[in-house]
TORVEXPA-895465 format. One line per 10 residues: number of its first residue (from 1); for each residue y, z negated, x of N, C-alpha, C. Coordinates in steps of 0.1 Angstrom, whole numbers, plus 2048, in hexadecimal, padded with zeros to 3 digits. Layout:
TORVEXPA-895465
NUM> Y/Z/X/Y/Z/X/Y/Z/X; ...
***
This chain:
TORVEXPA-895465
1> 7B0/977/6BB/7AD/966/6C7/7B8/96A/6D3; 7BF/960/6D6/7C6/965/6E2/7C1/95A/6EE; 7C0/960/6FB/7BB/95D/705/7C7/959/70F; 7C3/953/716/7CC/94F/721/7C5/94E/730; 7CC/954/73A/7C6/957/746/7CD/94B/755; 7C3/945/758/7C9/93D/762/7C9/943/76E; 7D4/945/774/7D6/94B/781/7D3/942/78E; 7D8/937/78C/7D5/92F/79A/7D3/91F/796; 7C8/91B/79E/7C6/90D/79C/7CE/903/7A3; 7D4/8FB/79D/7DF/8F1/7A1/7DC/8E6/7A4
11> 7D8/8DF/7AE/7D5/8D1/7AF/7E1/8C7/7B5; 7E6/8BC/7AC/7F1/8B5/7AE/7EA/8A9/7B7; 7EF/8A6/7C1/7EC/89C/7CA/7F8/892/7C9; 7F6/884/7C4/801/87A/7C3/804/873/7CE; 7FC/874/7D8/7FF/86C/7E1/807/872/7EF; 810/869/7F5/817/86B/7FE/812/864/80C; 80E/86F/818/807/867/822/812/860/82C; 811/851/82C/81B/84D/836/819/849/846; 80B/851/847/805/84E/854/7FC/845/856; 7F6/845/865/7ED/83D/867/7F3/833/871
21> 7F0/825/86F/7F6/81C/878/7EB/816/87E; 7EF/80F/88C/7E3/809/892/7E9/7FF/898; 7EC/7F2/88D/7F4/7E8/892/7EE/7DE/89B; 7F5/7D6/8A1/7ED/7CC/8A8/7F0/7BE/8A2; 7E3/7B4/8A5/7E4/7AA/89D/7EF/7A1/8A2; 7F6/797/89A/801/792/89D/801/782/89A; 7F4/780/89A/7F0/771/895/7E2/76E/891; 7DB/764/889/7D1/764/882/7D2/759/87A; 7CB/757/871/7C9/74D/867/7B7/748/866; 7B8/73A/861/7A9/736/864/7A7/72D/855
31> 7A0/72F/84C/79C/726/843/793/71C/844; 792/712/83E/78A/708/83D/77A/70C/83B; 77C/713/82E/770/719/82C/76E/729/82B; 762/72F/828/762/73B/82C/764/742/81F; 76A/74E/820/772/755/815/769/760/810; 76C/765/804/761/771/800/766/77F/806; 75E/787/804/75E/795/80B/76D/79B/805; 774/795/7F6/77D/79C/7F5/788/79C/7FC; 791/7A7/7FE/79C/7A5/808/7A6/798/804; 7AC/792/80E/7B6/78C/80B/7C5/794/807
41> 7CC/78C/7FF/7D9/792/7F8/7E2/795/807; 7E7/7A1/805/7F2/7A5/810/7FE/79A/80B; 806/799/815/814/796/813/81D/79F/815; 827/7A2/80A/830/7AE/808/83B/7AC/809; 846/7B3/80B/854/7B5/80D/85A/7C0/809; 862/7C2/803/865/7CF/7FD/877/7D0/800; 87E/7D8/808/88E/7D4/808/893/7E4/808; 89F/7E0/7FD/8A4/7EF/7FF/8AD/7F0/80F; 8AD/7FD/811/8B4/7FE/81F/8C7/7FB/81E; 8D2/7FD/825/8D8/7F8/824/8E1/803/81A
51> 8DE/810/81A/8E3/819/813/8E1/81A/807; 8D3/812/801/8CF/811/7F4/8C5/81C/7F3; 8C4/826/7F8/8BC/831/7F5/8AE/830/7FC; 8AD/827/803/89D/829/80A/898/817/806; 88C/818/805/885/80D/809/87B/809/814; 87C/801/81A/876/7F9/825/869/7F1/81E; 85D/7F3/824/852/7E9/81D/84B/7E4/82C; 84B/7D4/829/845/7CF/838/839/7C7/830; 82C/7C8/835/821/7C4/832/818/7BB/83B; 815/7B0/836/808/7A6/843/7FB/7AA/838
61> 7F3/7B0/842/7E5/7AF/83E/7DC/7A8/847; 7D2/7A0/840/7C8/799/844/7BB/79F/846; 7B6/7A1/853/7A7/7A6/854/7A1/7A0/85E; 794/79E/858/78A/797/85F/788/796/86F; 788/78C/876/78A/78D/884/77D/796/887; 77D/79B/896/772/7A1/899/777/7B0/898; 77E/7B6/891/782/7C4/88E/78F/7C4/898; 78E/7CA/8A1/799/7CB/8AB/79E/7DB/8A9; 7AA/7DA/8AA/7B3/7E8/8AA/7B0/7EF/89C; 7B2/7EA/892/7AF/7F1/884/7B8/7FF/886
71> 7B4/809/87E/7B8/812/879/7BC/814/86B; 7CC/812/867/7CC/80E/859/7D8/81C/851; 7D2/822/848/7D7/82D/846/7E0/828/83A; 7EB/82C/837/7F5/82A/829/7F9/833/823; 7F7/835/818/7FD/83F/80D/802/83A/802; 80D/845/7FB/819/83D/7EF/812/846/7E4; 818/841/7DA/816/844/7CC/820/840/7C3; 826/849/7BA/82E/843/7B1/82B/840/7A6; 82D/833/79F/825/831/790/830/82A/78A; 82D/825/77B/834/81B/773/82F/811/772
81> 834/806/775/830/7F8/776/82B/7F2/76A; 823/7E7/764/821/7E4/758/82D/7DE/74F; 839/7DC/758/845/7DA/74E/84C/7E8/750; 84A/7F1/750/850/7FD/74E/859/804/75A; 857/7FC/765/861/7FF/76D/85F/808/779; 866/80E/77F/862/819/788/85B/811/795; 850/815/797/849/80E/7A3/840/818/7AE; 841/814/7BC/83C/81C/7C5/82D/811/7C7; 824/81A/7C7/818/813/7CC/814/818/7DB; 811/80E/7E3/80B/811/7F0/7FD/80C/7F2
91> 7F6/817/7F6/7E6/813/7FB/7E4/813/808; 7DF/807/80B/7E0/805/81B/7D1/804/81C; 7C9/80F/821/7BA/810/824/7B6/811/834; 7AC/80C/831/7A5/807/83E/793/809/83C; 78C/807/845/77F/808/845/775/800/84B; 774/7F2/847/76D/7E6/84E/761/7E3/845; 759/7DD/84A/74C/7D7/842/752/7CC/83C; 74F/7C9/832/752/7BE/82A/747/7B2/82F; 750/7A6/832/749/79C/838/750/790/831; 748/784/82F/74D/77A/82C/752/770/835
101> 75E/769/838/763/764/846/76C/75A/843; 76F/751/84E/778/748/84D/788/74B/855; 782/755/860/78E/759/86A/793/768/865; 7A1/769/867/7A7/776/863/7AE/777/86F; 7B3/782/871/7C1/785/87C/7CA/78D/86F; 7D7/78B/876/7E2/78F/86C/7E6/79B/873; 7EB/7A6/86B/7F2/7B3/86F/800/7B6/868; 809/7B9/870/815/7BD/865/817/7CD/866; 817/7D1/85A/81B/7DF/85C/829/7E2/854; 832/7EB/859/83F/7EA/855/83D/7FE/851
111> 846/801/847/845/80F/843/852/80F/83B; 857/81D/83A/861/820/830/85A/829/824; 85F/828/81B/859/831/810/85F/83C/810; 85A/848/80C/85E/856/80B/860/859/7FC; 86D/860/7FD/871/867/7F1/86A/873/7EF; 85F/874/7EC/857/87E/7EB/84B/87B/7DD; 84B/888/7D7/83E/887/7CD/846/87E/7BF; 851/87A/7BF/858/873/7B5/85B/879/7AA; 859/873/79E/85D/87E/791/86C/885/790; 86C/88F/78C/879/893/789/887/888/787
121> 88F/888/78D/89B/87E/78C/89A/873/793; 88E/86D/796/88B/85F/79B/88C/860/7AC; 897/856/7B1/897/857/7BD/894/847/7C3; 894/846/7D0/88E/837/7D6/896/830/7D0; 8A2/82D/7CE/8AD/825/7C7/8A9/824/7BB; 8A2/82B/7B2/89B/824/7A4/893/81B/7A6; 88A/81A/7B2/87F/812/7B2/881/807/7B1; 87A/7FE/7A8/87A/7EE/7A6/871/7E7/7AB; 862/7EC/7AE/85A/7E2/7B5/851/7EC/7BB; 849/7E4/7C5/83F/7EF/7CD/832/7E3/7C9
131> 826/7E9/7CC/81B/7E3/7C8/812/7EA/7D5; 80B/7E0/7DA/800/7E3/7E9/7F8/7E1/7E5; 7EB/7EC/7E7/7DD/7E7/7E5/7D7/7E9/7F4; 7D0/7DE/7F6/7C7/7E2/801/7B9/7E9/7FF; 7B5/7EF/805/7AA/7FB/7FF/7A1/7FB/80B; 796/7F8/807/78A/7FB/811/788/808/80E; 787/811/817/781/821/813/772/820/811; 76A/816/815/75B/81B/812/758/819/801; 75F/818/7F6/769/80E/7F2/760/801/7ED; 75D/7F6/7F1/758/7EB/7E8/765/7E3/7E7
141> 76D/7E1/7EC/778/7D6/7E6/782/7DE/7E7; 78E/7D6/7DF/79B/7D9/7E5/7A5/7CF/7DA; 7B1/7CB/7DC/7B9/7C3/7D9/7C9/7C7/7D6; 7D0/7C7/7CE/7DE/7CB/7CC/7E6/7BB/7CA; 7F3/7BF/7CD/7FD/7B3/7D1/80D/7BD/7CC; 814/7B6/7C4/81C/7BC/7BE/82C/7B5/7C4; 836/7BA/7C9/842/7B1/7C7/84F/7BC/7C6; 858/7B6/7C0/867/7B9/7BF/871/7C1/7CA; 876/7CD/7C8/87D/7D0/7D5/88A/7C8/7D5; 88F/7C3/7E0/89A/7BB/7E2/8A3/7C6/7E7
151> 8B2/7BE/7E3/8BB/7C6/7E9/8BE/7C6/7F6; 8C9/7CB/7FB/8C8/7CC/80C/8D5/7C2/80C; 8DA/7BB/803/8E3/7B0/802/8DC/7A7/805
***
């Protein structure tokens, strides 16, 4: 009987840390009725940079009024979309109590995708779609939104 010896324990972390954002509110939205505790979907836009080798992502998130100066952590991960396309997933993480409300503040985040922890041979120029997940770290709720990457022209 052959035996194998494991010499080291390797942990693969597929996430790329894009940093902590402390965005300022740039507006608000009010609904006629009280919304559920589930986060509102984010508005997202992803554009290729002029050299076609980078991607800039702009996201507008809606956070219940009353949470001033939110601290938002953004991480990136590579995946394959349901259509078999190269995709980046971005996780926008925060920690707030889930409450029903009709009043929300808007916050805009803008960041560049990083060409890290992609599969061998895959570059940012090969990414077709991005998907954004709003993730409350407690974690009771989350929500995802997907968009295609637009050309720089």
